[in-house]
N, C-alpha and C positions, 0 to 999 in steps of 0.2 A: 572479570574479563579473563577468558582463558585463551585468547588469541584466535578463536574459531571465527570463521567468516559468518557474518550475519547478513542476510539478504535484505538490504535496507531500502531497495526500490522494488516496486511491484506493479502489476496490472491493477486497474481499478477493480475492487472486489465485487463479486456477485454475492447474494445471500448464501449460496451454496459454498463458495470459497471460505467464508468466515465460519459458517455453521459446521461444516464437515471438518475443517481444519481444527476446530476447537473441541469437538465432541466425538469424533471417530478415531480409531487407532491409526497411527501414522502409516502403517502398511496399506491401509485401505485408501489413503488419500495421497500417496507419494507422487503419482503422476500428475494429479491436479495441482498439488503444491509446487512441484518443479516448474510448472507452467506459470502459475499465479505469482510465485516469488522470483521468476526469471532465473531460477537456479540452473537451468539447462545451459545458460550463458556464463555461469560462474562470475557474473558481474565483471567481465573482462573488457567490455566495450563502453565507450562514452555513449550515453543514451539520453534522449529527451523523454522523460518518464512522467506520467500524470500523477503518480503517487509515490511520495518519499516518506519513509518512516520518520516519525517525529523526534528521534534521538539526536539528529543533527540536521539543521537546515538554516539557510540564511537568505534574506530577501532585501532588496533595495526598498527604502521607505516609499518611493514613488509607486511601487507595486501595490502596497497597502492602500495608498490613496485611490488607486483604480479599483481594486477588488474588495476592499474592506478588510477589517481585522478578523481575527479568529472568531468563529461563530460560538457565542457563549452558551448555546444550547448543549454543546458537547463539552462536558467537563473534562473527560479523559477518553482516550483511545481513538475515536474517528476524527478528532480535530485535525490531525495531520493529513488524513485523506481529503477532508473537505478543503483545507486551505491550499494544498498543492494542486488539487483539482481546479479550484477557482483561478489560481495563478496560471495554470496550464492553458486556460482559455485564451490568455492574452500574451503570455511570455513562454519562452523556452524554460522548462524546469529540468535542469541538467543534473546528471550523475556523472562524476569523473572517477574512474577506477583507481587513479593514481593517489587519490586523497585517502588517508587512513585516519580513522577516528576510533577511539577506544570507548566502548559503551558497556556499562554494567547492566546487561540485560537481565532484569529480575523477573519478568513475566508474572507480576503480582496477581493478575486475575486467575492464574492457574493454581495459586496457593491460598488466596484469601477470598472467602465467599462474598464479602462485602464488595471487593473490587470486581469480582465476576458479575455481580448484580449491576454495578455501575457500567461495566463494559457492555452488557446485554442491553440495558436501557438506552445507552448512547448509540449503539449500533442500530437499534430500532429507529431512533430519531434520525440518524444519518439516512437510512433507506426510506424513511417517510419523506425526507427532504428531496432526495435525488431519484427515487424510484426503486421499487423492489425488483421488478422483472423487465419492465419496458424503460430502458435507459439507453437511448440512441447514442448519446455522447460516450458513455462507457464502452459500448460495443464498437463504435468507430475508433476511438483512441486505442483500445486494447488490440484490435485487429491491425491497425496501422503499426503499432510498436512491434508486434509479433512478426509482421512482414519485414520490417526494417532489420530485425535480428535474425531473419531467415529461419524462423521457427517452423519446423515441419513435424506434424503430429507423428508421422511414421518413424522419424528418426529419433524421437524423444520419448520412447516408451519406458 
């Protein structure tokens, strides 16, 4: 942990978000990543966000009773997207900027070929479950959040 801000909440990902972010140079994806990671906002506002990074989350037990537990098809990586997405259907899934968590971000799938393979396999499973391109829920929730944050494409180049 070097004290650097990690963007822990995001839009629900499209296949392009994850593919380009992982395999293209940062300079080519900067604008898309700023939008996807909500970096244009610098995580300064309280937000009801459909995707929270798995490094830190907490839920009431009653929430699991309604939406179920973590999907065991996802050993690593998209399990956080899946569970917060399912929670978001019924509950507010809040991000509070005043809360500080220290996370030793190791990004193992960038260093370890075995972890990269696990990452890719599980991302494929995630999109097979939720939809690769036709995902109305993703489109609606992402659009709604960007409107709430007053995201303007022209201002965020």
